[in-house]
C-alpha positions as CSV (number, residue, x, y, z in Angstrom):
1,M,182.2,257.2,140.3
2,E,179.4,258.8,138.4
3,N,178.7,262.5,137.6
4,V,181.6,264.0,139.5
5,A,183.2,267.5,139.3
6,I,186.6,268.4,140.9
7,S,188.3,271.7,140.8
8,N,191.0,273.9,142.4
9,S,192.7,271.1,144.4
10,V,196.1,272.0,145.6
11,V,197.7,268.9,144.0
12,N,195.7,266.4,142.0
13,G,192.0,266.3,141.1
14,L,191.6,262.5,141.0
15,D,194.5,260.7,142.7
16,A,194.5,256.8,142.6
17,N,197.4,254.7,143.8
18,D,198.6,251.2,144.8
19,G,196.3,248.8,143.0
20,S,193.2,250.9,143.1
21,R,190.3,250.0,140.7
22,I,187.9,252.7,139.4
23,L,184.8,252.5,137.2
24,L,183.9,255.9,135.7
25,K,180.4,256.6,134.3
26,G,178.4,259.7,133.4
27,T,180.1,263.1,133.4
28,F,183.5,263.8,135.0
29,S,185.4,267.0,135.1
30,S,188.8,267.8,136.8
31,T,189.8,271.4,136.2
32,D,192.2,274.1,137.5
33,N,194.1,271.7,139.8
34,G,197.6,272.3,141.0
35,V,199.3,269.3,139.3
36,F,197.3,266.5,137.5
37,G,193.6,266.4,136.5
38,I,193.9,262.6,136.9
39,N,196.9,260.7,138.4
40,L,197.0,256.9,138.2
41,N,200.1,255.7,139.8
42,Q,201.3,252.1,140.5
43,D,199.1,249.2,139.3
44,V,195.9,251.3,139.0
45,S,193.1,250.5,136.6
46,L,190.6,253.1,135.5
47,T,187.7,251.9,133.2
48,M,185.4,254.3,131.4
49,R,182.0,253.0,130.4
50,G,179.5,255.6,129.1
51,A,181.7,258.3,130.5
52,E,182.4,261.8,129.3
53,A,185.6,263.2,131.0
54,T,187.0,266.7,130.7
55,L,190.5,267.7,132.0
56,T,191.3,271.4,131.5
57,G,193.3,274.2,133.1
58,N,195.5,271.9,135.2
59,T,199.3,272.0,135.3
60,A,199.0,268.7,133.3
61,G,196.0,266.6,132.2
62,A,196.3,262.9,133.0
63,Q,199.2,260.7,134.1
64,I,199.1,256.9,133.7
65,A,202.2,255.6,135.4
66,L,203.9,252.5,136.9
67,R,202.0,249.6,135.3
68,S,198.7,251.4,135.4
69,S,196.0,251.5,132.7
70,L,193.1,253.7,131.4
71,V,190.6,251.6,129.5
72,M,187.8,253.1,127.5
73,D,185.3,250.2,127.1
74,A,182.7,251.2,124.5
75,V,182.0,247.9,122.8
76,N,178.9,245.7,122.8
77,Q,176.2,247.1,125.1
78,N,178.4,249.9,126.5
79,L,177.7,253.5,125.6
80,P,180.3,255.7,123.9
81,S,183.0,257.3,126.1
82,S,185.2,260.4,125.6
83,L,188.2,261.9,127.3
84,F,189.1,265.6,126.5
85,T,192.3,267.1,127.7
86,G,192.8,270.7,126.7
87,S,194.5,274.0,127.7
88,N,196.6,272.4,130.4
89,D,199.9,274.1,131.2
90,F,202.0,271.1,130.1
91,F,201.1,267.8,128.5
92,G,197.6,266.5,127.9
93,I,198.2,262.8,128.7
94,T,201.4,261.0,129.7
95,V,201.6,257.2,129.7
96,T,204.8,255.9,131.3
97,S,206.6,253.0,132.9
98,N,204.9,249.9,131.5
99,S,201.5,251.6,131.4
100,H,198.7,251.6,128.8
101,L,195.9,253.7,127.3
102,F,193.3,251.5,125.5
103,L,190.4,252.7,123.3
104,F,187.9,250.0,122.4
105,G,184.9,250.7,120.3
106,D,183.2,254.1,120.1
107,A,185.8,255.8,122.3
108,T,187.3,259.2,121.6
109,V,190.4,260.8,123.1
110,E,191.2,264.5,122.3
111,A,194.4,266.4,123.4
112,R,194.1,270.0,122.2
113,N,196.0,273.2,122.9
114,N,198.2,271.8,125.7
115,G,201.4,273.6,126.7
116,S,203.8,270.8,125.6
117,N,202.9,267.5,124.0
118,G,199.4,266.3,123.4
119,I,200.2,262.7,124.3
120,T,203.6,261.5,125.7
121,I,204.4,257.8,125.8
122,F,207.6,256.7,127.7
123,T,209.4,253.6,129.0
124,K,207.8,250.5,127.5
125,S,204.3,251.9,127.4
126,A,201.6,251.8,124.7
127,V,198.6,253.5,123.3
128,E,196.2,251.1,121.5
129,V,193.3,252.3,119.4
130,D,190.9,249.4,118.5
131,R,187.9,249.2,116.2
132,Q,186.3,252.6,115.7
133,G,188.3,254.4,118.4
134,T,189.3,258.0,117.6
135,L,192.5,259.7,118.8
136,I,192.9,263.5,118.0
137,C,195.9,265.6,118.9
138,E,195.6,269.2,117.7
139,G,197.1,272.6,118.4
140,N,199.6,271.5,121.1
141,T,202.7,273.6,121.7
142,L,205.2,270.7,121.0
143,D,204.4,267.3,119.5
144,G,201.0,265.9,118.9
145,I,202.3,262.5,120.0
146,R,205.8,261.7,121.3
147,A,206.9,258.2,122.0
148,E,210.2,256.9,123.5
149,D,210.8,253.2,123.9
150,S,207.1,252.7,123.5
151,S,204.4,252.1,120.8
152,I,201.2,253.5,119.2
153,N,199.1,250.9,117.4
154,L,195.8,251.1,115.5
155,F,193.7,247.9,115.1
156,S,190.5,246.9,113.4
157,I,188.6,243.6,113.0
158,N,186.2,245.0,110.4
159,L,186.6,247.5,107.6
160,A,183.3,249.1,108.7
161,T,184.8,250.0,112.1
162,R,188.1,251.6,111.3
163,P,190.1,253.4,114.0
164,T,191.0,257.1,113.3
165,L,194.1,259.0,114.3
166,V,194.4,262.8,113.6
167,S,197.4,264.8,114.5
168,K,197.4,268.4,113.1
169,N,198.4,272.0,113.7
170,N,200.9,271.1,116.4
171,G,204.0,273.3,117.1
172,E,206.6,270.6,116.5
173,A,205.9,267.2,115.0
174,G,202.6,265.4,114.4
175,I,204.2,262.1,115.6
176,R,207.8,261.8,117.0
177,L,209.3,258.4,117.6
178,A,212.6,257.9,119.5
179,K,214.6,255.2,121.2
180,K,213.2,252.1,119.4
181,S,209.6,253.2,119.4
182,I,206.9,251.8,117.0
183,F,204.0,253.4,115.2
184,D,201.8,250.9,113.3
185,T,198.6,252.0,111.5
186,N,197.8,248.5,110.1
187,S,195.8,248.6,106.9
188,A,192.3,249.6,107.9
189,A,193.0,252.8,109.9
190,N,192.0,256.4,109.0
191,T,195.2,258.3,109.6
192,F,195.6,262.1,109.0
193,I,198.9,263.9,109.9
194,T,198.8,267.4,108.5
195,D,199.8,271.0,109.0
196,N,202.3,270.4,111.8
197,I,204.9,273.1,112.0
198,N,208.1,271.1,112.4
199,G,207.4,267.8,110.7
200,G,204.7,265.1,110.1
201,I,206.2,261.8,111.3
202,L,209.8,262.0,112.6
203,V,211.3,258.6,113.2
204,D,214.6,258.4,115.1
205,N,217.0,256.1,116.8
206,N,216.1,252.6,115.6
207,S,212.4,253.3,115.6
208,I,209.9,251.7,113.2
209,V,206.9,253.2,111.4
210,T,204.4,251.1,109.4
211,L,202.1,253.4,107.5
212,K,199.3,252.3,105.3
213,S,196.5,254.3,103.6
214,A,197.5,257.5,105.5
215,T,197.4,261.1,104.5
216,V,200.6,263.0,105.5
217,K,200.6,266.5,104.0
218,N,201.5,270.2,104.5
219,N,204.0,269.6,107.4
220,G,207.0,271.8,107.8
221,Y,210.6,270.5,107.3
222,A,209.5,266.9,106.2
223,N,206.3,265.0,106.0
224,V,208.2,261.8,106.8
225,Y,211.8,261.7,108.1
226,L,213.8,258.6,109.1
227,S,217.1,259.0,111.0
228,F,219.7,257.1,113.0
229,G,218.9,253.5,111.8
230,S,215.2,253.7,111.7
231,N,212.9,251.6,109.5
232,G,209.7,252.4,107.5
233,D,207.2,250.3,105.7
234,F,204.8,252.3,103.4
235,E,201.8,251.2,101.4
236,G,199.1,253.2,99.6
237,N,199.7,256.5,101.4
238,N,199.1,260.1,100.3
239,I,202.3,261.8,101.2
240,D,203.5,265.1,99.9
241,G,207.0,265.0,98.4
242,D,209.9,262.9,99.4
243,I,210.3,260.5,102.3
244,K,213.6,261.9,103.8
245,C,216.3,260.1,105.6
246,D,219.7,260.9,107.0
247,S,223.1,259.6,105.7
248,V,224.7,258.8,109.1
249,L,223.5,255.2,109.7
250,D,221.5,252.9,107.4
251,N,217.8,253.4,107.3
252,E,215.5,251.0,105.6
253,I,212.4,252.0,103.6
254,R,210.2,249.4,102.1
255,G,206.9,249.4,100.2
256,D,205.4,251.2,97.2
257,E,206.9,254.5,98.2
258,G,210.5,253.3,98.9
259,N,211.8,255.0,95.7
260,W,210.7,258.4,97.1
261,C,213.5,258.4,99.7
262,R,215.9,261.4,99.5
263,R,218.9,261.4,101.7
264,L,219.9,264.6,103.3
């Protein structure tokens, strides 16, 4: 598919099912549709190479479900790719049921001003940001990123190609982890979690956060909060105030900021 515009469909803009394979190039827009701008359901693979996709004004932006994947391949000879999901009634992107969103190379995903979460990751799914990939969640009504039984990972093979994650000005948390989820920045990422109304990084129910060289500031309630048996590993961060944790079950905080923990 190359240079495609879809709008005002009764249900989904782009609907791919049952083992479909899609290569997306050029411009793509899916706007003002009845349900999803893009729906990938059951063993579907969508690859973006030199593609600029926009999903706005839908009930929800993109769903990646049931062992499906959306791969942004912007390495080697491939041109940059971008995916913008904004002003959808509910979430910007949801990744669920053993599915994946991959950003490789000069790839950018933005989830802005959506009616619930910017990005939602459920049920053993993952968002992977590799090399100089950029993930931005800003101005969403609920969480910038919410993960349950899933993971968010930032990777780099070279300090000159650091991935970037920004989650700011969201109505609830910048990043919320629940039900044994994982958020791992590794050491080379550029991570900024700021100005979220109800918390920076909220880590609950045996989840794990590994945070290195990150900026976490100006978030309401707590910049970092661990609860219900969660674990945190912190190194070289710029975090305002205490790292907070509850007193119900044991939480573990390691690293050079472990002495900042204040139990509530």
